[in-house]
N, C-alpha and C positions, 0 to 999 in steps of 0.2 A: 479376368484372365491377365490382362496387361493394360498399361496406360502409357500414353506418350504426351509430350508437351512440345510446343513450338520452340521453346527456349532450349530444350535438350538437344544438343548436337551429337551426342554419343548415343549408340544404340542402347536401348533399355533391355534388360534381361527379362525373359518370359516368366510370368508368375502364375502359379497353379491356383488362381482364384479369379473370380469375376468381380472386379471392383474398379473404382475410379480413384486414383490417387490425386493429391493436391498437385497442381501444375503451376508453373511459373508463367512469365510473359515474355513477349518479344517486341522490340521496338519496331515502329512502322518503317517500312522501306522507303528510302528517298534516293533519288538519283536521276539518271537520264530521262526516265519516263516523265517525272514531274517537270523537269526543265522543258521537255518537248511539249507538254500540255500548255504550259504558260507561253511559250513562244508562239504556238498555234493561235491561242486566244488573243495575244497581243497583236499578232498580225491581222486577225479579223477585225479587232477593235480599231486598229490604225487605218485600215481600208475604209471602214464605215465612217470614222471621224473625218477622213480626208474628203470623202464624198459629201458628207454633211457640210463641211466648210466650203466646199465648192458650189454645191447645188442647193443646200438647205432642204427644208421639207420636214413634215411631221413624221413620215415613215422612217426616214433615216435617223431622226432624233430618237424614235422609239427603239430602233435596232441598236443604236449606240447606248441607250440607257439599259437595254436588256443585256448587252454584252458586259456592261459594267456590273450589273447585278450578278451575272454568272461568274465573273471573276472574283467578286466579293464572296460569293458562296464557296468557290473553290479555295480561296484563302482561308475561310473559316473551317472548311473541311480538313485542310492540311494542318491547321494550327490547333483546332479543337476536336478533330475527328477521333476515331477509335485509337486507343493506345492500351498497353498492357493486355494485348490479345493473348488468350490461352485456349488451347484445344486439347481435349482429352478423348482418347479412344478406348472403348471398352469392348472386348471381343468375347463372343460366346458361340458355341459351347467351348468348354475348356479343352476337351479331348476331341481332335478332329481326325477323321480317316479320309482317304482319297475319295473324291466324289461328293463329300458332304458340302453343305451350305454354311458359310460363315456369316454370322450377323454382327455387324459393326454398329455400335452406338457412339455417336459423336456429340460431345458437349462443347459449345463455344461460349466463351465469356470475354467481355472487353469493357472498357470504360470510355465514355464520350459525353460531351455536353450538348450534342446535336442529335436530332433524329436521323437515322440512317435509312436511306431509301432501299438499298439492296446490298446483299453480301453473297459471295460465291465461295464455297469450300471445295477444294479439289484434293483428293487423296489418290496417290499413285502407289499401288502395291505391286509386288513382283508377280502376284497371281491375278491382277486385274486393277481397274481404276474406277473412280466414281466422282461425279461432280454434282454439287447440290446448290440450288439457288434459293436464298432465304430473303425474307423481307422483314428486317428487324423492327423498323419504326422506332418506337421509344423503348423497346426491350433491350436489355443489356446482357442477356444470356439466352441461348437457344439450344435445342437438342433435336436430333433426328437420327434415324436408323436407316441402314441400307444393307443389302446382302450381296455377297460374292458367291456365285453359283459354281458347283462342280470344281472345287478346289483340287488341284493336282498335288501329288505326293511331293514332299520336300520342305525346306525351311523358307518361309515367306517373310518379307520385311516391308515395312512402310518406307519406301524410298523418299517420298516427298509429300509434304502437306502444305498447301498454300491457301491463304485467305486474301480475298480482294474485295473492295467495296468502291463506291463512287456516288456521284450526285445523280439526279433524275435523268439527265441526258448523257451521263457517262463521259462528260467532258473532262472532269477532274476525278482521278481515281487514286487509290492507295492500296497497299497490301503488305503482306509479310509471308514468309515461308520458312520451313525448317528443312534440315537434312534428314538423315535416316532416323526412324523412330522405332516403334515397338515391333517385335517379331513373334512368330508363332510357328509351330510345327504341324505338318499334316502327315500322319503316319500312313503306311500302306493299309488298304482295306484287306482284311484276311480273306483268303480263298480257301474254303473248307472242301475237302475231297471226300465225298460219300459220308461215312460216319466218323470222320476224323475227330469230330467234337460233337457233343450232343446238341441238337438244334435248339433246345431250350436255353442254352448258355450263349448262343450266338446272338449278336446285337442286330437290331433292325438294319437292313441294308447290306449286311455281310453277304459275300458271294458264296455260293455252294455249287458243287458239281455232283449230280446224282450218280447212281451206279452201285456197284457192290460195296458193301459197308467195310470200312477199314476200322477195325475195333482196336483202339488203343487202351481201352479200359480193361484192367485185369479182373477177371471174375474167377471165383472159386471153381466153377464148373468147366473151365477151359480144358481141352484135351490136348495132350502131346504124346510123342513116342515114349515108350517105356525106357527108362534109364537105369543102369545097374545101381542098386541101393534103394530104389523106390520101394516103400512098404507095400505089402499085398493089399492093405486096406484102401490104397489109392488107385488100384488097378480098375479100369472101367471095362468090365467083362463084356458088356453088350457091344460096345464099340470095338473091342478087341476081336470079337467073333466076326463082326462085319468086315473089318479091315484085314483080318488074317494075321495081324501082328499085335503084340501087347501094347495097350494104350493106358496112360496114367492121367489122372486128374491133376491139374496144376494147382498147387496150394496158393492161397492169396498172396503170400509173401514173395512168391516167385514171379508174380504177375508183372512186375515192373519191367519195362523194356529199355534197351539201350538202342538209341537211334542216332544217326548222323545225317545232317542236311548239308549238301554241297550245292551252293548257288553259283553258277557260272556268270561272270559279269564282264567278260572280254568282248569287244565289239564284234569280232568275227562270229561269236556264238549266236548273235541275233540278226545276222544279215539274212534277208528273205531269200530263200533258194529260188533258182530259176523255175518258173512254172507255178509258183505259189502266190503270185500277186493276185489280189482280189480285183474285181471290176472297179473301174473308176468311181462308179456311183456308190460303192460300198467301202471305199478306202477311208480310213479315219473314223469309221462308225463305232469301233470298239476300242478298248484300251490297247496300248502298244504291247508288243510281245514281252519286253523286259518288265513292264508294270505287272503283267499277269504272273511272271516268274517271281517277282518280289512278293506279290500277294500270296502266292502259294507257299513261299517260305514262311511268311508271317502266320498263315493258317496252321502249318505244321508245328511251328514253335508253340503257338497257343494251345494246340491239341496236346502236345507233350506237357505243357504247364498244367493243364487241367487234370491229366492223368497222373501227374507226379513222376513222369518218366525222366530218365537221364538222357540228355540230348546234347549233341555237338553241332556247331555251325561253322562251316568253312566257306569263305568267299575271298575274292581278290580285294586288295586294299591295304592300307597302312604301309609304313616305310618298309617293313620286311616282306611285303607282297602278299600277305595272307591275313585276313581278318578272322579271328577265332573266337569261339565261345564254347565252354564246356560247363555244364551245371545241371542241377536237379531242382525241380520246383519252379518257383516264380522266375520269369524271364527278366533279367536286369534291364533297367531303362536304357543303358548304353547300347544294348543289343538292338532294341527297337529304334534308337536314334541312328544306329548304323544302317538299318534297313530303310530309314527315312531319307538318309543322305546318299545312299549308294547309287551309282550310275553305271551304265555299261561302258566303262572306260578302263577296266582292269587290264593289266599287262600279262596276266598268267592265263593260259588256256585251260580248258576243263581237264585235260589229261594231267597237267601238272598239279592242279588242285586235288585231283583224285589220288595221285601218288602221295602227296603230303598228308592228306586226311587218312589214308589207309594204314598209316603207321600204328594207329591205335585200334584198328578194327579187329574183331574176333569172329570166328564162324558163328552163325546164327544171329548176328547183329543186323539190324535193318538200316539200309543206307538209302536215303532219298536224294536223288540227283535231279536238279532243276536246271534246265538249259533251254535255249531257243531252238536249235536245230541239232539233229543227231548226225554225228560225223563218224567216219570209219575208225579213226584213232581212238576216240573216247569209247566207242563200242567195243573195240578189242580189249581195252583196259577193264571195262565192266564185265565182259565175258570171262576174263580171268578171275575176277572176284566172285562171280557166280559159281564157277567151278570149285572155288575154294570154300564154298559154303556160306558166303555172305548173301543176305537177302537184299535185292536191289529193287527199288521203286523209282521209275524214271518218269519225270514230268517234263514234257517237251511241247513245243509249239508246232514245229514242222518236222516231219519225217522225210527221209530221202531214200532213193532207190539203193538196194544193196549193191556192193561192189561186185565186179565180175569174179567168176570162179578163180581161185588161186590167190586172191588178195582180200578175202572177206574175213568173217569171224572165224569160221572153221572150214575145212575143205569140203565137207559133206553138206553144210548148210548154205554155202554161198550160192549154189545153183537153185536152191529151193525157196529161199527167202525172197519175197517181193520187195521188202524194204529192210532197212537196218533195224527198225523197231521189231519187225516180225522175227528177225534172227535172234534178237535178245529175248523175245517172248518164248521162243523154243527152248532157250536155256533156263527159263524159269523166272524171268524178270516180269514185274507188273508195270504196265505202261499206262500213263494218264496223259491224254492230249489236252492241253490248256487252251486250245483254239488255234485258228489259222488253218491254212490249207496244206495239203500234202502234194508234192509234185506228181506223185503217181496216182493218188486217189482223189485229187481235187479238194475244194474247200468244203469241209464237212462240219466245221464248227468244233464244239467241245465233245470229245469222245473219251471213252475208257476202253483200253485194250488189254488182253493178255492176263487172265487170272487163272493160272494153273492150280491144281489141287495142292501141289507142293512147289515152293518157290525156289528150291535149290536142288541140285543134282546129287544123288546119293553115291 
């Protein structure tokens, strides 16, 4: 996947392969630590020599001779000890999702004319750190592996790699270190809602939420309302008799869907509402609200990719304030990179993102809105789109009580809806709870709400 060397002071670009490249070497560190070691040993030898000159005795003579041997060994270690030290890191697997385990293989090579009693390798990553004690002896190259568990989403880098060694008593030591090294990306783990994607294509460890199936795959047998111009051969007479209105089979070429995903990333959207805090013993047990939201966005994108649907993505970011994507088929790597790096620090609230995204919406289009908490302003905007014939699927973490009559979604629904989500459900929205608690209903975990027969008002 990538390699790094102690001599390389500039970050190395990530490589989409698992190999070890040829690495250079770094000169041994010398400085105040070596001077301090020698001053300490000279002070000890001076004290022992003074005592021996004053009192004599075989014991003091032995200690004086031992200190001389130790200083000779320290001099040889610094003069003939390890040099041209090189460390290479090989990372696997190549593609990582949040929560995966990263395996790091480290290969150390050096040159020396003396046997080396011990060596310590210390790696400091942005997602964790590891320290390894080795006993080289007469070997001049060593290898070991370690794992970093539960890697979080984001770009991770090797901030520092240091190598240290010394004599048997660690009186004289040496070492070297490097700055930033190799980097790798941990993309969000997709969260699939119901049948958003066939389970056979989901990778092991991908998250799913059960419930009513959301069918993105276009099938020739799908039924829709009769439209003027549909040939009689496509009318589904049995279903028309049951419904009381003409129904037509959808031809396969009409099966492709247009969908838009709006991911809120302003800090206010993910503030835990009052009353939704979990007990202290359960806090931090699950993924953060924003991480669930990003995982849901990734799952929806991959579902659209599998079905070949046209999909748009809107979120906060970039100098113009909006991160956009529009396309058909395979999701570009830059979009996945954006979801890898995105954080809840956007300056545009959900209402502003909805207004920008709605410029290309048409009646019958499916809009997936992903946010942390439902608020009155965004709910009013979504209610307006629902009335205009736009299909809304709302993915949220926390619901909130509906506003008082007169300031809610509509005058008639304000008094009847217990929560904002309930009011949107009455208008035809499909609601998916990504987890967390509701101030009015308590902490219920992952739920799916509101699946009316028709998702828009006629």
